[in-house]
LOFIMAR-55191 format. One record per residue (C-alpha): residue number from 1; residue in three letters; x, y, z negated. Coordinates in nm, 2 decimals, m for minus. Layout:
BEGIN
PT    n  res      px      py      pz
PT  NUM  ALA       X       Y       Z
...
end
This chain:
BEGIN
PT    n  res      px      py      pz
PT    1  MET   m0.01    0.00   m0.01
PT    2  THR    0.11    0.37    0.04
PT    3  ASP    0.11    0.59   m0.23
PT    4  HIS   m0.15    0.80   m0.07
PT    5  PRO   m0.50    0.63   m0.02
PT    6  SER   m0.59    0.85    0.30
PT    7  LEU   m0.33    0.70    0.51
PT    8  GLN   m0.42    0.33    0.40
PT    9  PRO   m0.70    0.30    0.66
PT   10  TYR   m0.47    0.42    0.95
PT   11  VAL   m0.22    0.15    0.81
PT   12  ASP   m0.43   m0.11    0.82
PT   13  ALA   m0.59   m0.04    1.17
PT   14  TRP   m0.23   m0.03    1.29
PT   15  THR   m0.11   m0.34    1.10
PT   16  GLN   m0.43   m0.53    1.25
PT   17  SER   m0.40   m0.42    1.62
PT   18  MET   m0.02   m0.51    1.60
PT   19  GLU   m0.08   m0.82    1.48
PT   20  ALA   m0.33   m0.88    1.73
PT   21  ILE   m0.11   m0.79    2.01
PT   22  SER    0.20   m1.04    1.85
PT   23  GLU   m0.08   m1.34    1.84
PT   24  LEU   m0.17   m1.26    2.24
PT   25  VAL    0.20   m1.24    2.33
PT   26  THR    0.37   m1.53    2.16
PT   27  PRO    0.24   m1.80    2.36
PT   28  LEU    0.27   m1.66    2.73
PT   29  VAL    0.49   m1.83    2.98
PT   30  GLU    0.72   m1.62    3.16
PT   31  GLY    0.54   m1.56    3.46
PT   32  GLU    0.23   m1.39    3.25
PT   33  TRP    0.46   m1.13    3.13
PT   34  ASN    0.47   m1.00    3.49
PT   35  GLY    0.09   m0.96    3.48
PT   36  ARG   m0.04   m0.59    3.58
PT   37  THR   m0.22   m0.39    3.34
PT   38  ASP   m0.43   m0.12    3.37
PT   39  CYS   m0.15    0.17    3.28
PT   40  PRO    0.03    0.27    3.64
PT   41  GLY    0.32    0.10    3.69
PT   42  TRP    0.33   m0.12    3.37
PT   43  SER    0.34   m0.48    3.33
PT   44  VAL    0.26   m0.69    3.01
PT   45  ARG    0.62   m0.67    2.93
PT   46  ASP    0.60   m0.32    2.97
PT   47  VAL    0.33   m0.25    2.77
PT   48  VAL    0.48   m0.46    2.45
PT   49  SER    0.82   m0.29    2.52
PT   50  HIS    0.67    0.06    2.50
PT   51  ILE    0.51   m0.02    2.19
PT   52  ILE    0.89   m0.20    2.05
PT   53  GLY    1.05    0.15    2.19
PT   54  VAL    0.79    0.40    2.02
PT   55  GLU    0.79    0.20    1.67
PT   56  CYS    1.15    0.21    1.68
PT   57  GLU    1.20    0.56    1.73
PT   58  LEU    1.00    0.59    1.45
PT   59  LEU    1.20    0.40    1.20
PT   60  GLY    1.49    0.59    1.31
PT   61  ASP    1.68    0.37    1.54
PT   62  PRO    1.89    0.56    1.81
PT   63  ARG    1.71    0.58    2.18
PT   64  PRO    1.89    0.36    2.44
PT   65  ILE    2.16    0.56    2.68
PT   66  HIS    1.99    0.44    2.99
PT   67  ALA    1.95    0.58    3.33
PT   68  LEU    1.61    0.54    3.48
PT   69  PRO    1.60    0.46    3.86
PT   70  ARG    1.46    0.77    4.07
PT   71  ASP    1.20    0.54    4.24
PT   72  ILE    0.97    0.50    3.97
PT   73  ARG    0.65    0.68    4.10
PT   74  HIS    0.47    0.67    3.78
PT   75  VAL    0.73    0.91    3.57
PT   76  VAL    0.59    1.24    3.64
PT   77  ASP    0.68    1.44    3.39
PT   78  GLU    0.92    1.48    3.07
PT   79  THR    0.69    1.26    2.82
PT   80  SER    0.66    0.98    3.09
PT   81  ARG    1.06    1.01    3.15
PT   82  HIS    1.08    0.97    2.78
PT   83  MET    0.88    0.71    2.71
PT   84  GLU    0.96    0.49    3.06
PT   85  VAL    1.34    0.47    2.91
PT   86  GLN    1.23    0.27    2.63
PT   87  VAL    1.04    0.03    2.92
PT   88  ASP    1.29    0.02    3.15
PT   89  VAL    1.58   m0.09    2.93
PT   90  ARG    1.36   m0.41    2.86
PT   91  ARG    1.25   m0.50    3.22
PT   92  HIS    1.48   m0.82    3.28
PT   93  HIS    1.44   m0.92    2.87
PT   94  THR    1.29   m1.28    2.88
PT   95  GLY    0.98   m1.35    2.69
PT   96  PRO    1.13   m1.53    2.38
PT   97  GLU    1.34   m1.20    2.34
PT   98  MET    1.01   m1.00    2.38
PT   99  THR    0.82   m1.18    2.10
PT  100  SER    1.17   m1.19    1.87
PT  101  GLU    1.22   m0.81    1.90
PT  102  PHE    0.84   m0.72    1.87
PT  103  GLU    0.81   m0.93    1.57
PT  104  TYR    1.12   m0.79    1.40
PT  105  THR    1.00   m0.43    1.47
PT  106  LEU    0.68   m0.51    1.32
PT  107  ILE    0.85   m0.61    1.01
PT  108  ARG    1.07   m0.32    0.96
PT  109  ARG    0.81   m0.07    1.05
PT  110  SER    0.52   m0.27    0.82
PT  111  ARG    0.81   m0.22    0.54
PT  112  GLN    0.87    0.16    0.61
PT  113  LEU    0.50    0.21    0.58
PT  114  ARG    0.42    0.00    0.24
PT  115  ASN    0.70    0.22    0.12
PT  116  GLU    0.58    0.55    0.26
PT  117  LYS    0.60    0.82   m0.03
PT  118  ARG    0.56    1.17    0.18
PT  119  GLY    0.22    1.29    0.18
PT  120  PRO   m0.06    1.30    0.46
PT  121  GLU    0.05    1.67    0.54
PT  122  ALA    0.42    1.61    0.53
PT  123  GLU    0.54    1.74    0.90
PT  124  ILE    0.75    1.44    1.07
PT  125  ASN    0.88    1.40    1.42
PT  126  SER    0.62    1.21    1.64
PT  127  VAL    0.64    1.04    1.96
PT  128  VAL    0.29    0.95    2.16
PT  129  PRO    0.07    0.92    2.29
PT  130  PHE    0.09    1.30    2.35
PT  131  GLY    0.45    1.36    2.38
PT  132  PRO    0.76    1.45    2.14
PT  133  ARG    0.66    1.70    1.87
PT  134  LYS    0.62    1.72    1.47
PT  135  LEU    0.28    1.66    1.32
PT  136  PRO    0.14    1.59    0.98
PT  137  LEU    0.19    1.21    0.89
PT  138  GLU   m0.16    1.17    0.83
PT  139  ARG   m0.23    1.27    1.23
PT  140  GLN    0.07    1.07    1.32
PT  141  LEU   m0.07    0.77    1.16
PT  142  MET   m0.38    0.82    1.30
PT  143  LEU   m0.28    0.81    1.66
PT  144  ARG   m0.02    0.55    1.63
PT  145  ALA   m0.35    0.31    1.51
PT  146  PHE   m0.51    0.48    1.82
PT  147  ASP   m0.24    0.41    2.08
PT  148  VAL   m0.16    0.03    1.97
PT  149  TRP   m0.55   m0.01    1.97
PT  150  VAL   m0.59    0.13    2.31
PT  151  HIS   m0.28   m0.09    2.44
PT  152  GLU   m0.43   m0.40    2.28
PT  153  GLN   m0.67   m0.33    2.51
PT  154  ASP   m0.51   m0.30    2.80
PT  155  LEU   m0.31   m0.66    2.73
PT  156  ARG   m0.65   m0.80    2.68
PT  157  ARG   m0.80   m0.74    3.01
PT  158  ALA   m0.48   m0.82    3.19
PT  159  LEU   m0.45   m1.17    3.03
PT  160  ASP   m0.83   m1.23    3.04
PT  161  LYS   m0.87   m1.27    2.66
PT  162  PRO   m1.15   m0.98    2.55
PT  163  GLY   m1.16   m0.92    2.18
PT  164  ASN   m1.16   m0.68    1.87
PT  165  LEU   m1.36   m0.40    2.06
PT  166  ASP   m1.49   m0.37    1.69
PT  167  SER   m1.18   m0.38    1.50
PT  168  PRO   m1.06   m0.12    1.26
PT  169  GLY   m0.83    0.03    1.55
PT  170  ALA   m1.16    0.08    1.72
PT  171  HIS   m1.31    0.31    1.50
PT  172  VAL   m1.01    0.53    1.47
PT  173  THR   m0.99    0.52    1.88
PT  174  ARG   m1.37    0.62    1.85
PT  175  ASP   m1.28    0.93    1.64
PT  176  VAL   m0.98    1.05    1.83
PT  177  MET   m1.16    1.02    2.16
PT  178  LEU   m1.45    1.21    2.00
PT  179  ALA   m1.24    1.45    1.89
PT  180  GLY   m1.13    1.55    2.24
PT  181  LEU   m1.49    1.58    2.40
PT  182  PRO   m1.55    1.93    2.34
PT  183  LYS   m1.26    2.06    2.53
PT  184  VAL   m1.42    1.82    2.84
PT  185  VAL   m1.73    1.93    2.83
PT  186  ALA   m1.72    2.31    2.76
PT  187  LYS   m1.33    2.39    2.93
PT  188  ASP   m1.25    2.10    3.18
PT  189  ALA   m1.61    2.03    3.29
PT  190  GLY   m1.75    2.39    3.25
PT  191  ALA   m2.08    2.34    3.10
PT  192  PRO   m2.37    2.64    3.09
PT  193  LEU   m2.32    2.87    2.78
PT  194  ASN   m2.61    2.75    2.51
PT  195  SER   m2.60    2.41    2.63
PT  196  ALA   m2.59    2.05    2.50
PT  197  VAL   m2.46    1.72    2.66
PT  198  VAL   m2.58    1.41    2.47
PT  199  PHE   m2.31    1.08    2.49
PT  200  ASP   m2.54    0.77    2.40
PT  201  VAL   m2.28    0.48    2.34
PT  202  SER   m2.41    0.15    2.28
PT  203  GLY   m2.22   m0.18    2.20
PT  204  PRO   m1.97   m0.32    1.94
PT  205  VAL   m1.90    0.02    1.82
PT  206  GLU   m2.24    0.24    1.86
PT  207  PHE   m2.30    0.60    1.82
PT  208  MET   m2.47    0.92    1.95
PT  209  ARG   m2.33    1.23    1.96
PT  210  THR   m2.42    1.59    2.10
PT  211  VAL   m2.17    1.87    2.25
PT  212  ARG   m2.29    2.18    2.23
PT  213  VAL   m2.14    2.49    2.39
PT  214  ASP   m2.18    2.84    2.25
PT  215  LYS   m2.27    3.17    2.40
PT  216  GLU   m1.86    3.21    2.42
PT  217  GLY   m1.83    2.91    2.60
PT  218  ARG   m1.67    2.72    2.29
PT  219  GLY   m1.75    2.35    2.27
PT  220  THR   m1.82    2.16    1.92
PT  221  VAL   m1.96    1.80    1.82
PT  222  ASP   m2.19    1.66    1.59
PT  223  GLY   m2.42    1.39    1.55
PT  224  SER   m2.75    1.54    1.56
PT  225  VAL   m3.01    1.46    1.81
PT  226  SER   m3.06    1.77    2.10
PT  227  LEU   m3.40    1.82    2.24
PT  228  GLY   m3.35    1.87    2.58
PT  229  PRO   m2.98    1.83    2.65
PT  230  ALA   m2.86    1.97    3.02
PT  231  ALA   m2.74    1.58    3.04
PT  232  THR   m2.72    1.28    2.89
PT  233  LEU   m2.45    1.01    2.96
PT  234  ALA   m2.54    0.66    2.82
PT  235  MET   m2.27    0.39    2.87
PT  236  ASP   m2.12    0.08    2.66
PT  237  TRP   m1.83    0.14    2.38
PT  238  GLU   m1.59   m0.08    2.64
PT  239  THR   m1.66    0.17    2.94
PT  240  TYR   m1.65    0.46    2.72
PT  241  SER   m1.33    0.39    2.58
PT  242  ARG   m1.18    0.27    2.89
PT  243  LEU   m1.29    0.61    3.04
PT  244  ALA   m1.14    0.82    2.79
PT  245  ALA   m0.81    0.65    2.77
PT  246  GLY   m0.77    0.69    3.18
PT  247  ARG   m0.79    0.34    3.26
PT  248  VAL   m1.04    0.35    3.50
PT  249  ARG   m1.18    0.58    3.76
PT  250  PRO   m1.56    0.70    3.69
PT  251  ASP   m1.66    0.59    4.07
PT  252  ALA   m1.52    0.23    3.96
PT  253  VAL   m1.80    0.20    3.64
PT  254  ALA   m2.08    0.39    3.79
PT  255  ASP   m2.29    0.10    3.76
PT  256  ARG   m2.24    0.12    3.38
PT  257  VAL   m2.31    0.46    3.29
PT  258  LYS   m2.66    0.62    3.31
PT  259  ILE   m2.70    1.00    3.38
PT  260  ASP   m2.99    1.19    3.30
PT  261  GLY   m3.03    1.53    3.37
PT  262  ASP   m2.77    1.75    3.54
PT  263  ALA   m2.59    1.52    3.77
PT  264  GLU   m2.34    1.76    3.91
PT  265  LEU   m2.22    1.85    3.54
PT  266  ALA   m2.22    1.47    3.45
PT  267  ALA   m2.01    1.42    3.72
PT  268  ALA   m1.76    1.68    3.61
PT  269  ILE   m1.75    1.55    3.28
PT  270  LEU   m1.65    1.20    3.40
PT  271  ARG   m1.40    1.34    3.62
PT  272  HIS   m1.23    1.52    3.35
PT  273  PHE   m1.27    1.23    3.06
PT  274  SER   m0.96    1.11    2.99
PT  275  VAL   m0.79    1.26    2.67
PT  276  THR   m0.50    1.04    2.73
PT  277  PRO   m0.16    1.21    2.92
end
């Protein structure tokens, strides 16, 4: 247990997803490590490499000295370049090497989190998913739980082993994704002033939220019902999480999204739905 109870739910969610990933990849044969995932340019091995690399940096390990090839198309900015180094340096590792390093990293990081003495507001260096910067410890742990759950789902889809859509990490992910909705609706999609947009999500993680845009164009999100919203978007939780994580294009899941009201506004929202880099 950490010294601060408010941090423990994020540590527990992170732990559950990390252990689930370990169970997924330990039995893989060599060819399965090369399976494609929804992350552009990344295989199963690459996703696991990414997770290992992030946790190693949070442990304080030195970053690998490694020159990236110039022909990696999905490396488009400094954030993606930073992440790719930890991935590319492991691209020729065998399955046993990958699982061994993952398990060792999980043990080390779990020990670090158990012994964490800093408070929730302590400013620390973070890595991803939103790029290197300083964040309060509580926020950093929330984002780690979010990131590893999203990547657990990437691996499950690649390996055709669905599950954990209602795990603790899923609920942390819901909260992170909902926090990005006001910007998506009010700024990115340009919803009209004094309007409301309803999101009705069903399935393992079920919720209804309303994003309200005030007279100055600022968006807020709450759980109250809106009468006469400009648009309502209804979908299942897996579809919502894939769209918000940028894992699928809206037209690919159009049959799983029901739209009522302003279709143009709804389409604009879906175009900007991703809250991850």
